[in-house]
TIVO-2410 file (N, C-alpha, C; in nm, 3 decimals):
# residues 142
REC num residu      c1      c2      c3 atome chaine
REC   1      M  11.537  11.684   8.157     N      A
REC   1      M  11.615  11.583   8.092    CA      A
REC   1      M  11.529  11.508   7.992     C      A
REC   2      P  11.588  11.462   7.886     N      A
REC   2      P  11.511  11.387   7.788    CA      A
REC   2      P  11.454  11.259   7.849     C      A
REC   3      A  11.325  11.235   7.826     N      A
REC   3      A  11.264  11.111   7.874    CA      A
REC   3      A  11.319  10.992   7.795     C      A
REC   4      D  11.349  11.015   7.668     N      A
REC   4      D  11.405  10.910   7.582    CA      A
REC   4      D  11.513  10.976   7.498     C      A
REC   5      L  11.636  10.940   7.521     N      A
REC   5      L  11.747  11.007   7.454    CA      A
REC   5      L  11.745  10.988   7.303     C      A
REC   6      N  11.665  10.895   7.252     N      A
REC   6      N  11.658  10.872   7.108    CA      A
REC   6      N  11.554  10.959   7.038     C      A
REC   7      I  11.483  11.045   7.112     N      A
REC   7      I  11.376  11.122   7.048    CA      A
REC   7      I  11.427  11.245   6.976     C      A
REC   8      S  11.550  11.288   7.002     N      A
REC   8      S  11.601  11.410   6.940    CA      A
REC   8      S  11.742  11.389   6.888     C      A
REC   9      P  11.763  11.419   6.760     N      A
REC   9      P  11.898  11.409   6.707    CA      A
REC   9      P  11.987  11.523   6.756     C      A
REC  10      D  11.928  11.630   6.807     N      A
REC  10      D  12.004  11.745   6.852    CA      A
REC  10      D  11.991  11.758   7.003     C      A
REC  11      L  12.081  11.693   7.076     N      A
REC  11      L  12.073  11.688   7.221    CA      A
REC  11      L  12.081  11.826   7.283     C      A
REC  12      I  12.166  11.915   7.232     N      A
REC  12      I  12.177  12.048   7.295    CA      A
REC  12      I  12.048  12.127   7.280     C      A
REC  13      A  11.981  12.118   7.167     N      A
REC  13      A  11.853  12.188   7.149    CA      A
REC  13      A  11.751  12.133   7.248     C      A
REC  14      F  11.750  12.002   7.267     N      A
REC  14      F  11.658  11.940   7.361    CA      A
REC  14      F  11.690  11.986   7.504     C      A
REC  15      G  11.820  11.988   7.537     N      A
REC  15      G  11.862  12.031   7.670    CA      A
REC  15      G  11.829  12.177   7.696     C      A
REC  16      R  11.849  12.262   7.597     N      A
REC  16      R  11.817  12.404   7.613    CA      A
REC  16      R  11.667  12.424   7.634     C      A
REC  17      D  11.586  12.344   7.567     N      A
REC  17      D  11.442  12.351   7.588    CA      A
REC  17      D  11.408  12.310   7.731     C      A
REC  18      A  11.470  12.204   7.780     N      A
REC  18      A  11.447  12.159   7.918    CA      A
REC  18      A  11.486  12.269   8.017     C      A
REC  19      L  11.598  12.335   7.993     N      A
REC  19      L  11.644  12.442   8.082    CA      A
REC  19      L  11.546  12.559   8.079     C      A
REC  20      R  11.495  12.593   7.963     N      A
REC  20      R  11.398  12.704   7.951    CA      A
REC  20      R  11.271  12.675   8.031     C      A
REC  21      R  11.237  12.548   8.049     N      A
REC  21      R  11.116  12.512   8.123    CA      A
REC  21      R  11.138  12.509   8.274     C      A
REC  22      Q  11.257  12.544   8.321     N      A
REC  22      Q  11.285  12.551   8.464    CA      A
REC  22      Q  11.274  12.698   8.507     C      A
REC  23      P  11.166  12.737   8.575     N      A
REC  23      P  11.149  12.879   8.610    CA      A
REC  23      P  11.267  12.938   8.689     C      A
REC  24      F  11.324  12.862   8.782     N      A
REC  24      F  11.435  12.915   8.861    CA      A
REC  24      F  11.557  12.941   8.772     C      A
REC  25      S  11.583  12.849   8.680     N      A
REC  25      S  11.696  12.868   8.588    CA      A
REC  25      S  11.673  12.989   8.500     C      A
REC  26      A  11.550  13.007   8.453     N      A
REC  26      A  11.518  13.124   8.370    CA      A
REC  26      A  11.538  13.252   8.450     C      A
REC  27      M  11.497  13.252   8.577     N      A
REC  27      M  11.513  13.371   8.661    CA      A
REC  27      M  11.661  13.408   8.676     C      A
REC  28      L  11.748  13.307   8.685     N      A
REC  28      L  11.892  13.332   8.700    CA      A
REC  28      L  11.960  13.365   8.566     C      A
REC  29      G  11.890  13.345   8.456     N      A
REC  29      G  11.952  13.368   8.325    CA      A
REC  29      G  12.049  13.257   8.288     C      A
REC  30      A  12.025  13.136   8.338     N      A
REC  30      A  12.114  13.023   8.312    CA      A
REC  30      A  12.116  12.988   8.163     C      A
REC  31      R  12.231  12.942   8.119     N      A
REC  31      R  12.250  12.905   7.978    CA      A
REC  31      R  12.318  12.769   7.971     C      A
REC  32      L  12.270  12.683   7.882     N      A
REC  32      L  12.333  12.554   7.857    CA      A
REC  32      L  12.432  12.575   7.743     C      A
REC  33      D  12.560  12.577   7.776     N      A
REC  33      D  12.665  12.608   7.678    CA      A
REC  33      D  12.712  12.487   7.600     C      A
REC  34      A  12.705  12.368   7.662     N      A
REC  34      A  12.746  12.244   7.595    CA      A
REC  34      A  12.667  12.131   7.657     C      A
REC  35      F  12.629  12.034   7.572     N      A
REC  35      F  12.552  11.919   7.621    CA      A
REC  35      F  12.574  11.806   7.522     C      A
REC  36      E  12.639  11.703   7.570     N      A
REC  36      E  12.665  11.585   7.487    CA      A
REC  36      E  12.665  11.464   7.580     C      A
REC  37      P  12.658  11.344   7.529     N      A
REC  37      P  12.658  11.227   7.617    CA      A
REC  37      P  12.777  11.229   7.714     C      A
REC  38      G  12.745  11.231   7.842     N      A
REC  38      G  12.848  11.229   7.945    CA      A
REC  38      G  12.901  11.364   7.989     C      A
REC  39      K  12.849  11.474   7.933     N      A
REC  39      K  12.903  11.606   7.968    CA      A
REC  39      K  12.798  11.715   7.952     C      A
REC  40      A  12.801  11.811   8.045     N      A
REC  40      A  12.715  11.928   8.036    CA      A
REC  40      A  12.791  12.049   8.090     C      A
REC  41      E  12.768  12.164   8.027     N      A
REC  41      E  12.825  12.291   8.074    CA      A
REC  41      E  12.712  12.392   8.085     C      A
REC  42      L  12.694  12.446   8.206     N      A
REC  42      L  12.594  12.549   8.231    CA      A
REC  42      L  12.665  12.673   8.283     C      A
REC  43      S  12.608  12.790   8.251     N      A
REC  43      S  12.665  12.913   8.303    CA      A
REC  43      S  12.555  13.010   8.342     C      A
REC  44      V  12.589  13.102   8.432     N      A
REC  44      V  12.497  13.209   8.471    CA      A
REC  44      V  12.576  13.340   8.474     C      A
REC  45      P  12.509  13.449   8.432     N      A
REC  45      P  12.573  13.579   8.445    CA      A
REC  45      P  12.574  13.620   8.592     C      A
REC  46      V  12.679  13.688   8.633     N      A
REC  46      V  12.685  13.736   8.771    CA      A
REC  46      V  12.631  13.879   8.774     C      A
REC  47      V  12.525  13.896   8.850     N      A
REC  47      V  12.461  14.027   8.867    CA      A
REC  47      V  12.460  14.060   9.016     C      A
REC  48      P  12.448  14.189   9.052     N      A
REC  48      P  12.455  14.227   9.194    CA      A
REC  48      P  12.360  14.149   9.285     C      A
REC  49      G  12.243  14.110   9.238     N      A
REC  49      G  12.149  14.039   9.322    CA      A
REC  49      G  12.192  13.899   9.362     C      A
REC  50      L  12.302  13.848   9.305     N      A
REC  50      L  12.351  13.714   9.339    CA      A
REC  50      L  12.465  13.718   9.442     C      A
REC  51      L  12.500  13.837   9.488     N      A
REC  51      L  12.614  13.851   9.579    CA      A
REC  51      L  12.568  13.846   9.725     C      A
REC  52      Q  12.660  13.802   9.811     N      A
REC  52      Q  12.634  13.807   9.954    CA      A
REC  52      Q  12.701  13.933  10.011     C      A
REC  53      Q  12.698  13.949  10.141     N      A
REC  53      Q  12.740  14.074  10.205    CA      A
REC  53      Q  12.888  14.109  10.185     C      A
REC  54      H  12.973  14.013  10.151     N      A
REC  54      H  13.116  14.040  10.130    CA      A
REC  54      H  13.148  14.065   9.983     C      A
REC  55      G  13.046  14.063   9.897     N      A
REC  55      G  13.067  14.086   9.755    CA      A
REC  55      G  13.100  13.961   9.676     C      A
REC  56      F  13.092  13.845   9.739     N      A
REC  56      F  13.116  13.718   9.670    CA      A
REC  56      F  12.982  13.666   9.619     C      A
REC  57      V  12.985  13.584   9.513     N      A
REC  57      V  12.864  13.517   9.468    CA      A
REC  57      V  12.818  13.424   9.581     C      A
REC  58      H  12.690  13.429   9.612     N      A
REC  58      H  12.634  13.348   9.720    CA      A
REC  58      H  12.656  13.199   9.692     C      A
REC  59      G  12.688  13.123   9.795     N      A
REC  59      G  12.710  12.980   9.782    CA      A
REC  59      G  12.591  12.905   9.726     C      A
REC  60      G  12.471  12.957   9.748     N      A
REC  60      G  12.352  12.893   9.694    CA      A
REC  60      G  12.349  12.895   9.542     C      A
REC  61      V  12.408  12.999   9.483     N      A
REC  61      V  12.415  13.007   9.337    CA      A
REC  61      V  12.512  12.901   9.285     C      A
REC  62      L  12.625  12.885   9.353     N      A
REC  62      L  12.721  12.782   9.315    CA      A
REC  62      L  12.659  12.643   9.330     C      A
REC  63      S  12.584  12.623   9.439     N      A
REC  63      S  12.516  12.494   9.460    CA      A
REC  63      S  12.412  12.468   9.353     C      A
REC  64      Y  12.336  12.571   9.315     N      A
REC  64      Y  12.239  12.555   9.206    CA      A
REC  64      Y  12.310  12.507   9.079     C      A
REC  65      L  12.419  12.575   9.044     N      A
REC  65      L  12.492  12.539   8.922    CA      A
REC  65      L  12.542  12.395   8.927     C      A
REC  66      A  12.600  12.357   9.041     N      A
REC  66      A  12.650  12.220   9.055    CA      A
REC  66      A  12.536  12.120   9.042     C      A
REC  67      D  12.428  12.141   9.115     N      A
REC  67      D  12.314  12.050   9.113    CA      A
REC  67      D  12.260  12.034   8.971     C      A
REC  68      N  12.236  12.143   8.902     N      A
REC  68      N  12.177  12.134   8.770    CA      A
REC  68      N  12.274  12.076   8.667     C      A
REC  69      A  12.400  12.117   8.672     N      A
REC  69      A  12.499  12.063   8.577    CA      A
REC  69      A  12.519  11.914   8.599     C      A
REC  70      L  12.527  11.871   8.725     N      A
REC  70      L  12.540  11.728   8.755    CA      A
REC  70      L  12.422  11.649   8.699     C      A
REC  71      T  12.302  11.703   8.715     N      A
REC  71      T  12.182  11.634   8.668    CA      A
REC  71      T  12.176  11.631   8.516     C      A
REC  72      F  12.215  11.739   8.450     N      A
REC  72      F  12.219  11.736   8.304    CA      A
REC  72      F  12.320  11.633   8.255     C      A
REC  73      A  12.439  11.631   8.316     N      A
REC  73      A  12.540  11.533   8.274    CA      A
REC  73      A  12.488  11.391   8.293     C      A
REC  74      G  12.435  11.362   8.411     N      A
REC  74      G  12.380  11.228   8.437    CA      A
REC  74      G  12.265  11.196   8.345     C      A
REC  75      G  12.177  11.293   8.324     N      A
REC  75      G  12.062  11.274   8.236    CA      A
REC  75      G  12.101  11.249   8.091     C      A
REC  76      S  12.219  11.296   8.053     N      A
REC  76      S  12.264  11.275   7.915    CA      A
REC  76      S  12.289  11.128   7.884     C      A
REC  77      V  12.311  11.048   7.989     N      A
REC  77      V  12.332  10.904   7.968    CA      A
REC  77      V  12.217  10.819   8.022     C      A
REC  78      L  12.136  10.876   8.114     N      A
REC  78      L  12.027  10.799   8.176    CA      A
REC  78      L  11.889  10.832   8.119     C      A
REC  79      G  11.872  10.949   8.064     N      A
REC  79      G  11.740  10.999   8.030    CA      A
REC  79      G  11.687  11.082   8.146     C      A
REC  80      D  11.555  11.093   8.158     N      A
REC  80      D  11.492  11.177   8.260    CA      A
REC  80      D  11.547  11.140   8.398     C      A
REC  81      S  11.607  11.239   8.467     N      A
REC  81      S  11.681  11.211   8.590    CA      A
REC  81      S  11.661  11.319   8.695     C      A
REC  82      V  11.694  11.282   8.818     N      A
REC  82      V  11.693  11.376   8.930    CA      A
REC  82      V  11.819  11.355   9.013     C      A
REC  83      T  11.854  11.454   9.092     N      A
REC  83      T  11.968  11.443   9.182    CA      A
REC  83      T  11.929  11.363   9.304     C      A
REC  84      S  12.007  11.261   9.337     N      A
REC  84      S  11.986  11.183   9.458    CA      A
REC  84      S  12.061  11.248   9.575     C      A
REC  85      E  12.183  11.289   9.548     N      A
REC  85      E  12.265  11.358   9.649    CA      A
REC  85      E  12.382  11.425   9.580     C      A
REC  86      F  12.436  11.530   9.645     N      A
REC  86      F  12.561  11.587   9.597    CA      A
REC  86      F  12.632  11.658   9.710     C      A
REC  87      K  12.760  11.674   9.692     N      A
REC  87      K  12.847  11.741   9.789    CA      A
REC  87      K  12.924  11.847   9.712     C      A
REC  88      I  12.944  11.961   9.776     N      A
REC  88      I  13.020  12.068   9.711    CA      A
REC  88      I  13.127  12.119   9.805     C      A
REC  89      N  13.243  12.148   9.749     N      A
REC  89      N  13.352  12.213   9.822    CA      A
REC  89      N  13.373  12.351   9.761     C      A
REC  90      Y  13.365  12.453   9.844     N      A
REC  90      Y  13.395  12.590   9.801    CA      A
REC  90      Y  13.545  12.609   9.818     C      A
REC  91      L  13.615  12.630   9.709     N      A
REC  91      L  13.761  12.637   9.711    CA      A
REC  91      L  13.815  12.777   9.730     C      A
REC  92      R  13.746  12.874   9.672     N      A
REC  92      R  13.784  13.015   9.688    CA      A
REC  92      R  13.661  13.099   9.657     C      A
REC  93      P  13.656  13.221   9.708     N      A
REC  93      P  13.538  13.305   9.682    CA      A
REC  93      P  13.520  13.332   9.533     C      A
REC  94      A  13.395  13.329   9.490     N      A
REC  94      A  13.363  13.367   9.353    CA      A
REC  94      A  13.340  13.518   9.354     C      A
REC  95      K  13.442  13.592   9.315     N      A
REC  95      K  13.431  13.738   9.319    CA      A
REC  95      K  13.480  13.798   9.188     C      A
REC  96      D  13.435  13.919   9.163     N      A
REC  96      D  13.472  13.993   9.041    CA      A
REC  96      D  13.446  13.911   8.915     C      A
REC  97      A  13.339  13.835   8.915     N      A
REC  97      A  13.309  13.746   8.803    CA      A
REC  97      A  13.212  13.812   8.706     C      A
REC  98      E  13.230  13.779   8.578     N      A
REC  98      E  13.132  13.818   8.477    CA      A
REC  98      E  13.027  13.708   8.464     C      A
REC  99      R  13.074  13.582   8.465     N      A
REC  99      R  12.988  13.465   8.458    CA      A
REC  99      R  13.046  13.357   8.547     C      A
REC 100      L  12.963  13.261   8.582     N      A
REC 100      L  13.008  13.138   8.645    CA      A
REC 100      L  12.982  13.026   8.546     C      A
REC 101      L  13.075  12.933   8.536     N      A
REC 101      L  13.063  12.821   8.444    CA      A
REC 101      L  13.077  12.691   8.521     C      A
REC 102      A  12.979  12.602   8.506     N      A
REC 102      A  12.984  12.469   8.567    CA      A
REC 102      A  13.009  12.367   8.457     C      A
REC 103      V  13.114  12.285   8.474     N      A
REC 103      V  13.149  12.181   8.377    CA      A
REC 103      V  13.133  12.047   8.449     C      A
REC 104      A  13.032  11.970   8.406     N      A
REC 104      A  13.002  11.842   8.472    CA      A
REC 104      A  13.026  11.726   8.376     C      A
REC 105      T  13.080  11.618   8.430     N      A
REC 105      T  13.105  11.497   8.351    CA      A
REC 105      T  13.060  11.374   8.429     C      A
REC 106      V  13.026  11.271   8.354     N      A
REC 106      V  12.989  11.143   8.415    CA      A
REC 106      V  13.117  11.067   8.447     C      A
REC 107      V  13.130  11.026   8.572     N      A
REC 107      V  13.245  10.946   8.615    CA      A
REC 107      V  13.217  10.798   8.589     C      A
REC 108      G  13.092  10.756   8.614     N      A
REC 108      G  13.051  10.618   8.591    CA      A
REC 108      G  12.900  10.610   8.594     C      A
REC 109      S  12.844  10.517   8.517     N      A
REC 109      S  12.698  10.506   8.515    CA      A
REC 109      S  12.655  10.362   8.492     C      A
REC 110      G  12.533  10.333   8.535     N      A
REC 110      G  12.469  10.204   8.512    CA      A
REC 110      G  12.332  10.229   8.450     C      A
REC 111      K  12.240  10.138   8.474     N      A
REC 111      K  12.105  10.151   8.415    CA      A
REC 111      K  12.021  10.257   8.485     C      A
REC 112      T  12.041  10.275   8.616     N      A
REC 112      T  11.952  10.364   8.691    CA      A
REC 112      T  12.021  10.480   8.761     C      A
REC 113      Q  12.154  10.479   8.767     N      A
REC 113      Q  12.221  10.591   8.833    CA      A
REC 113      Q  12.355  10.620   8.769     C      A
REC 114      A  12.399  10.745   8.790     N      A
REC 114      A  12.530  10.788   8.741    CA      A
REC 114      A  12.598  10.870   8.850     C      A
REC 115      V  12.726  10.852   8.864     N      A
REC 115      V  12.806  10.936   8.952    CA      A
REC 115      V  12.874  11.039   8.862     C      A
REC 116      C  12.858  11.166   8.900     N      A
REC 116      C  12.911  11.275   8.817    CA      A
REC 116      C  12.993  11.369   8.903     C      A
REC 117      R  13.085  11.438   8.838     N      A
REC 117      R  13.162  11.542   8.907    CA      A
REC 117      R  13.145  11.672   8.832     C      A
REC 118      C  13.168  11.783   8.902     N      A
REC 118      C  13.146  11.915   8.844    CA      A
REC 118      C  13.248  12.013   8.900     C      A
REC 119      D  13.310  12.089   8.811     N      A
REC 119      D  13.397  12.199   8.850    CA      A
REC 119      D  13.327  12.329   8.814     C      A
REC 120      I  13.332  12.426   8.904     N      A
REC 120      I  13.270  12.556   8.879    CA      A
REC 120      I  13.380  12.661   8.873     C      A
REC 121      F  13.375  12.740   8.767     N      A
REC 121      F  13.477  12.841   8.740    CA      A
REC 121      F  13.418  12.981   8.741     C      A
REC 122      V  13.498  13.076   8.787     N      A
REC 122      V  13.470  13.218   8.771    CA      A
REC 122      V  13.528  13.257   8.636     C      A
REC 123      L  13.449  13.324   8.554     N      A
REC 123      L  13.496  13.372   8.423    CA      A
REC 123      L  13.510  13.524   8.428     C      A
REC 124      R  13.629  13.572   8.389     N      A
REC 124      R  13.658  13.714   8.375    CA      A
REC 124      R  13.729  13.731   8.242     C      A
REC 125      G  13.659  13.779   8.142     N      A
REC 125      G  13.719  13.787   8.009    CA      A
REC 125      G  13.758  13.648   7.964     C      A
REC 126      T  13.886  13.629   7.932     N      A
REC 126      T  13.934  13.496   7.891    CA      A
REC 126      T  13.991  13.417   8.009     C      A
REC 127      E  13.995  13.479   8.127     N      A
REC 127      E  14.049  13.413   8.247    CA      A
REC 127      E  13.943  13.322   8.309     C      A
REC 128      R  13.985  13.204   8.352     N      A
REC 128      R  13.897  13.104   8.412    CA      A
REC 128      R  13.962  13.056   8.542     C      A
REC 129      T  13.894  13.074   8.657     N      A
REC 129      T  13.948  13.037   8.787    CA      A
REC 129      T  13.854  12.941   8.857     C      A
REC 130      L  13.907  12.826   8.897     N      A
REC 130      L  13.827  12.726   8.969    CA      A
REC 130      L  13.788  12.781   9.106     C      A
REC 131      C  13.658  12.776   9.139     N      A
REC 131      C  13.615  12.826   9.270    CA      A
REC 131      C  13.541  12.721   9.353     C      A
REC 132      A  13.492  12.613   9.288     N      A
REC 132      A  13.421  12.509   9.363    CA      A
REC 132      A  13.428  12.377   9.286     C      A
REC 133      A  13.415  12.267   9.361     N      A
REC 133      A  13.414  12.134   9.301    CA      A
REC 133      A  13.303  12.054   9.369     C      A
REC 134      A  13.229  11.976   9.291     N      A
REC 134      A  13.117  11.899   9.345    CA      A
REC 134      A  13.117  11.759   9.286     C      A
REC 135      Q  13.051  11.669   9.356     N      A
REC 135      Q  13.029  11.534   9.305    CA      A
REC 135      Q  12.891  11.491   9.352     C      A
REC 136      G  12.819  11.417   9.267     N      A
REC 136      G  12.686  11.376   9.305    CA      A
REC 136      G  12.642  11.248   9.238     C      A
REC 137      T  12.533  11.193   9.290     N      A
REC 137      T  12.469  11.075   9.234    CA      A
REC 137      T  12.340  11.118   9.169     C      A
REC 138      I  12.323  11.081   9.045     N      A
REC 138      I  12.205  11.116   8.967    CA      A
REC 138      I  12.128  10.987   8.941     C      A
REC 139      R  11.997  10.990   8.965     N      A
REC 139      R  11.913  10.870   8.949    CA      A
REC 139      R  11.811  10.892   8.840     C      A
REC 140      K  11.786  10.788   8.767     N      A
REC 140      K  11.681  10.789   8.665    CA      A
REC 140      K  11.548  10.818   8.733     C      A
REC 141      A  11.471  10.911   8.680     N      A
REC 141      A  11.342  10.947   8.739    CA      A
REC 141      A  11.242  10.834   8.718     C      A
REC 142      G  11.147  10.827   8.811     N      A
REC 142      G  11.039  10.729   8.795    CA      A
REC 142      G  11.059  10.606   8.864     C      A
***
């Protein structure tokens, strides 16, 4: 997350650089699709190594997406931030997906924390199906 939101006129370029510096995100092939004050969209391609024994995307991948998208959204209004807590509800199995998309928005924020929500979708061509919903508290780092 940006340490000072005023240092870059191009927030998405700054956010993409931050994502590139996360080794786990790089390993998953995560992409920052949108990043603006109060909103972040992250996606990952679904590959066989992300599936569990029933052929669904593993819940840990959905949790990763929620955690990171929530933190990017919160960080877009707070600056350098970390996740304090989050909760996720798995609504339906993420199966037959080409990509997963996490859309996170800030519900409310103050000087040191933001409450954010995130919806995670299975993407198949132009079809988008909600598979999980999360909410979390993001705190300013430091």
